[in-house]
C-alpha positions in Angstrom: -31.2 83.7 110.4 -28.1 81.8 110.0 -25.2 83.4 108.1 -22.5 81.3 106.8 -19.5 82.8 105.3 -17.4 81.3 102.6 -14.7 82.8 100.8 -16.2 85.5 98.5 -19.5 84.5 99.3 -22.2 85.2 101.8 -25.3 82.9 102.0 -28.5 84.1 104.1 -31.0 81.3 105.0 -34.4 81.9 105.9 -37.6 79.9 106.7 -40.9 80.9 105.0 -43.8 78.6 105.0 -42.0 75.6 106.4 -39.5 76.0 103.6 -35.7 76.8 103.5 -34.9 79.9 101.3 -31.6 81.4 100.7 -30.1 84.7 99.2 -26.7 84.7 98.0 -24.3 87.8 97.9 -21.5 87.0 95.5 -18.2 88.8 94.9 -15.9 88.1 92.0 -13.6 85.2 92.5 -10.1 86.1 91.8 -7.1 84.0 90.8 -3.8 84.5 92.5 -1.3 84.2 89.5 1.5 85.7 91.3 3.2 82.4 91.8 5.4 80.0 89.3 5.2 76.7 90.6 6.8 73.5 89.3 5.5 70.0 90.1 8.5 67.4 89.6 7.2 63.8 89.1 9.9 61.1 88.6 9.2 58.7 85.8 8.3 55.2 87.1 10.8 56.1 89.9 11.4 52.5 91.7 11.2 50.5 88.5 13.5 53.1 86.6 16.0 52.8 89.5 16.1 49.0 89.0 16.4 49.4 85.2 19.4 51.8 85.5 20.8 49.3 88.0 20.2 46.2 86.0 20.4 46.8 82.1 19.2 43.5 81.5 15.7 44.7 82.6 15.1 47.3 80.1 12.5 46.9 77.6 10.9 44.1 79.6 7.9 44.3 81.8 9.0 45.1 85.3 7.0 44.9 88.5 7.9 46.2 91.9 6.4 43.5 94.1 7.4 40.3 95.4 6.5 37.5 93.0 2.9 35.8 93.9 4.5 32.4 93.8 6.7 33.3 96.6 3.8 34.8 98.8 0.9 32.5 98.1 -0.7 34.9 95.9 -0.6 37.9 98.4 0.9 41.3 98.0 0.4 44.3 95.8 2.2 46.1 93.2 4.2 49.4 94.3 4.8 50.6 90.7 5.4 49.1 87.2 7.5 50.1 84.4 5.9 51.4 81.2 6.2 48.4 79.2 4.3 46.5 82.1 1.8 49.3 82.2 1.0 48.3 78.5 -0.6 45.0 79.9 -2.9 47.2 82.4 -0.5 46.7 85.4 -0.8 49.5 87.8 0.2 50.3 91.3 -2.2 49.3 94.2 -3.3 46.2 92.1 -2.6 42.9 93.7 0.5 41.1 92.6 -1.4 38.0 91.6 -3.6 39.9 89.1 -0.5 41.7 87.6 1.1 38.2 87.0 -2.3 36.9 85.5 -2.2 40.0 83.2 1.6 39.2 82.3 2.9 36.2 83.3 6.4 36.9 81.7 6.8 40.0 83.8 10.0 40.4 85.9 9.0 40.8 89.5 11.5 42.5 91.8 10.7 42.7 95.6 12.2 46.2 95.6 14.8 47.9 98.0 13.0 50.9 99.7 15.9 52.0 101.9 18.1 52.3 98.7 15.1 54.3 96.9 14.9 56.7 99.8 18.7 57.2 99.5 18.3 57.9 95.8 15.3 60.3 96.8 17.5 62.3 99.2 19.9 63.1 96.1 17.0 64.2 93.9 15.6 66.4 96.6 19.2 67.7 97.1 19.0 69.1 93.8 15.7 70.6 94.0 16.9 72.8 96.8 19.8 74.1 94.6 17.1 76.2 92.9 14.8 77.1 95.7 14.6 76.4 99.4 10.7 76.3 98.9 10.4 72.6 98.0 7.4 70.7 99.6 8.2 66.9 99.5 4.9 64.9 98.4 6.6 61.5 98.1 9.9 60.2 97.3 9.3 60.6 94.0 7.5 63.9 93.6 7.7 67.4 94.9 6.2 71.0 94.5 8.7 73.9 94.1 7.9 77.5 94.2 10.3 79.4 91.9 8.7 82.7 91.8 12.0 83.9 93.6 14.8 81.1 93.0 18.3 81.0 93.8 19.4 81.6 89.9 17.5 84.9 90.0 15.7 83.8 86.9 12.4 84.7 85.7 11.6 81.7 83.8 10.2 78.5 85.7 10.4 76.8 82.2 14.4 77.3 82.3 14.8 76.1 85.9 12.6 72.8 85.0 14.7 72.1 82.2 17.8 72.5 84.3 16.4 70.1 87.1 15.7 67.5 84.4 19.2 67.9 83.0 20.9 67.5 86.6 18.8 64.6 87.6 19.7 63.0 84.4 23.4 63.6 84.3 23.9 62.7 87.9 21.5 60.0 88.4 20.7 58.5 85.1 16.9 58.8 85.9 14.2 60.7 84.0 11.3 63.1 85.4 8.4 65.2 84.0 7.7 68.6 84.9 4.4 70.7 85.1 4.6 74.3 85.5 1.9 76.6 86.3 0.9 79.3 88.9 -0.8 76.9 91.5 0.1 73.4 92.7 -3.3 72.0 91.7 -2.7 72.7 87.8 1.0 72.1 88.0 0.1 68.3 89.4 -1.9 67.7 86.4 0.5 69.3 83.8 3.1 67.0 85.0 1.2 63.9 84.1 0.5 65.2 80.1 3.9 64.4 78.7 5.2 61.4 80.6 7.9 60.2 80.4 10.5 62.7 80.2 7.9 65.4 79.5 7.2 69.0 80.3 4.0 71.0 80.2 3.5 74.9 80.7 0.0 75.9 81.4 -0.4 79.9 81.6 -3.0 81.3 83.7 -5.0 82.4 80.5 -5.1 78.8 79.5 -5.9 77.3 82.7 -9.8 77.1 82.3 -9.5 75.6 78.9 -7.0 73.0 80.1 -9.2 72.1 82.9 -12.4 71.8 81.0 -10.8 69.3 78.8 -10.2 66.8 81.6 -12.2 63.8 82.3 -13.5 64.1 85.7 -11.7 61.2 87.1 -8.6 62.9 86.4 -9.2 65.9 88.7 -6.7 65.2 91.7 -8.7 64.5 94.7 -11.6 63.0 93.3 -11.6 59.3 94.3 -13.2 56.2 92.7 -16.0 56.4 94.9 -16.9 59.9 94.0 -16.7 59.5 90.2 -19.9 57.5 89.9 -21.8 60.1 91.9 -20.5 62.8 89.4 -21.5 60.7 86.6 -25.1 60.3 87.9 -25.4 64.1 88.1 -24.1 64.3 84.5 -20.6 65.6 85.2 -18.2 63.7 83.1 -15.7 66.3 82.2 -14.2 69.6 83.6 -16.5 71.3 81.5 -19.5 70.0 82.9 -18.1 70.5 86.6 -17.7 74.1 85.4 -21.4 74.5 84.6 -22.7 73.4 88.0 -24.1 75.7 90.6 -21.7 75.9 93.5 -24.5 75.4 96.3 -25.2 72.3 94.4 -21.9 71.0 94.5 -21.5 72.0 98.5 -24.7 70.0 99.3 -23.5 66.9 97.1 -19.8 66.9 98.0 -19.4 69.3 101.0 -16.2 71.0 101.3 -14.8 69.1 98.3 -17.8 70.7 96.2 -16.7 74.1 97.6 -12.9 73.3 96.5 -14.0 72.0 93.1 -16.0 74.8 92.2 -13.0 77.0 92.4 -10.5 74.6 91.3 -12.0 74.1 87.8 -11.9 77.8 87.5 -8.2 77.8 88.1 -8.4 78.9 91.5 -6.0 77.5 94.2 -3.9 79.5 96.3 -2.4 76.8 98.6 1.2 77.9 98.9 4.0 75.6 98.7 4.8 74.2 102.3 8.4 73.0 102.8 9.3 69.9 104.6 5.5 68.9 105.1 5.8 65.3 104.6 4.0 63.1 107.1 6.3 60.5 108.5 3.7 58.4 109.9 -0.2 58.1 110.4 -1.9 56.2 113.3 -4.6 56.2 115.9 -5.0 55.4 119.3 -7.9 54.8 122.1 -7.7 55.0 125.8 -10.4 53.1 127.5 -12.4 54.3 130.7 -13.0 50.7 131.4 -10.1 48.2 131.0 -10.1 45.8 128.4 -9.8 42.4 130.0 -10.6 39.9 127.3 -8.9 38.7 124.2 -12.4 39.5 122.3 -12.4 42.9 123.5 -8.9 43.5 122.5 -9.8 42.0 118.9 -12.9 44.3 118.6 -10.7 47.2 119.2 -7.8 46.2 116.9 -10.2 45.9 114.1 -11.9 49.5 115.1 -8.5 51.1 115.2 -7.3 49.3 111.9 -10.5 50.6 109.9 -9.7 54.1 111.4 -5.8 54.1 110.2 -6.9 52.6 107.0 -9.4 55.4 106.3 -6.6 58.1 107.1 -4.2 56.2 104.8 -6.7 56.2 101.9 -7.6 60.0 102.6 -4.0 60.9 102.1 -3.3 58.1 99.2 -0.5 56.5 101.3 0.6 52.9 102.4 3.4 51.7 104.6 5.7 48.9 105.4 6.0 49.3 109.0 3.0 48.8 111.6 3.5 49.8 115.2 1.6 48.4 118.0 1.1 50.5 121.0 -0.2 49.0 124.4 -0.7 50.6 127.7 -1.5 48.3 130.7 -3.3 49.2 133.9 -0.2 49.9 135.7 0.6 52.4 133.2 3.3 50.5 131.7 3.6 51.1 128.0 5.3 48.9 125.4 5.6 49.4 121.5 6.3 46.9 118.9 7.0 47.2 115.2 7.1 45.0 112.3 8.7 45.7 108.9 7.2 43.7 106.1 8.2 43.3 102.5 4.5 44.2 101.2 2.9 47.7 101.7 -0.3 47.6 103.7 -3.1 50.2 104.0 -6.3 48.3 104.2 -8.1 47.5 107.4 -7.8 43.8 106.8 -4.0 43.8 106.3 -3.5 46.3 109.3 -5.6 44.2 111.4 -3.8 41.0 110.7 -0.2 42.7 111.4 -1.4 44.2 114.5 -2.9 40.9 115.9 0.5 39.4 115.2 2.1 41.9 117.2 -0.5 41.3 120.1 0.0 37.6 119.8 3.6 38.3 120.4 3.7 40.6 123.3 0.1 41.2 124.6 -0.7 40.3 128.2 -4.5 40.5 128.6 -4.0 39.5 132.5 -2.7 43.0 133.1 -5.6 44.8 131.6 -5.3 47.2 128.8 -5.7 50.9 129.3 -4.7 51.8 125.7 -4.2 50.5 122.4 -2.7 52.2 119.3 -1.9 51.4 115.6 0.5 53.3 113.5 1.8 52.9 110.0 5.3 54.2 109.1 7.6 53.9 106.1 5.0 55.7 104.3 4.8 55.9 100.4 2.4 57.4 98.2 -0.2 55.4 95.9 1.2 56.1 92.5 -1.8 57.7 90.3 -2.3 56.5 86.8 -0.7 58.7 84.0 -3.1 61.2 82.4 -2.8 60.7 78.5 -4.1 63.7 76.9 -3.3 65.9 73.8 -1.9 69.3 74.5 -1.5 72.0 71.8 2.0 72.5 70.7 3.6 76.0 71.9 6.6 77.6 72.1 7.7 77.5 76.0 8.7 81.2 76.1 9.9 83.1 79.0 7.3 82.0 81.5 
């Protein structure tokens, strides 16, 4: 007999007549509603900075990307303002496609170091209210305000103060989601963009989640949605009705997690200073690489591994780093920062190959290769546009 222990559940497997049977001993699932969490998400952050600094762009479609005519059709959209989104333009779309959707759009390459400096000022505002700030990206963060520096019992009041400070000091707007866990707060911050605020109380959580389209659940990617639909899962309510073991069989750890999340259970705490600065992979070879063809094969493999990691964490970056260690144990690294973001295996392989051509020396025999991406930024999610009942934001 094999025993698998999962949170609040024990599953006992036995074999009878060639069939695997299972008995489940279940205990009540419990929500931790002791926390008050705010998720702050800046409204079209990069585009809003450009509009603030260049008022002539206000009211016009604005795309943060190099113009495709300057790149031969290459490049991707970092973000777009709300005017451009009306044409179907969104982050991670090719710049060429964005141009086709809206030829009159203004394309701005973006000044990412400048954006980073603005982000530091925003995060400094967060820290006025609580030390428990978990950066998700330059333009968003989770704040645990259960115990806060204002000694206030109202998370709503603190969220309003933050919105006020950001506007008064930086002339930028943000939206806030408020709830008792990070998962719901993240979804809530998207409800009333831009300049919005949404409170989801513990007793409202399940109804809130059941109304969501399944593709709006944070963590469910584009490849998973078709499988969900095949199983008849189109909404949070459909997900709620599913058997836990079926979800685990179909989706592994994610199924286990989703069974709880749709019930409003997600107890991961806010983790300060958690933001990853880089993502990469390296391989050491027992047998030296001695031909250009071998190096090419390994660079392709590394590029794919790094691309998968970036996809998992919904990141892309602007700096590609190649690490080489020769038979003599001499180790060199070279980096290249480019205007466009990269996160696909093709783009990573291309940039790494250029670096290899620049500094690689196959005659020395290669003992190790590595590819790393730094200057990471998030892939911006689509806004959720769902109706929410009117309520008085009281002392929660």
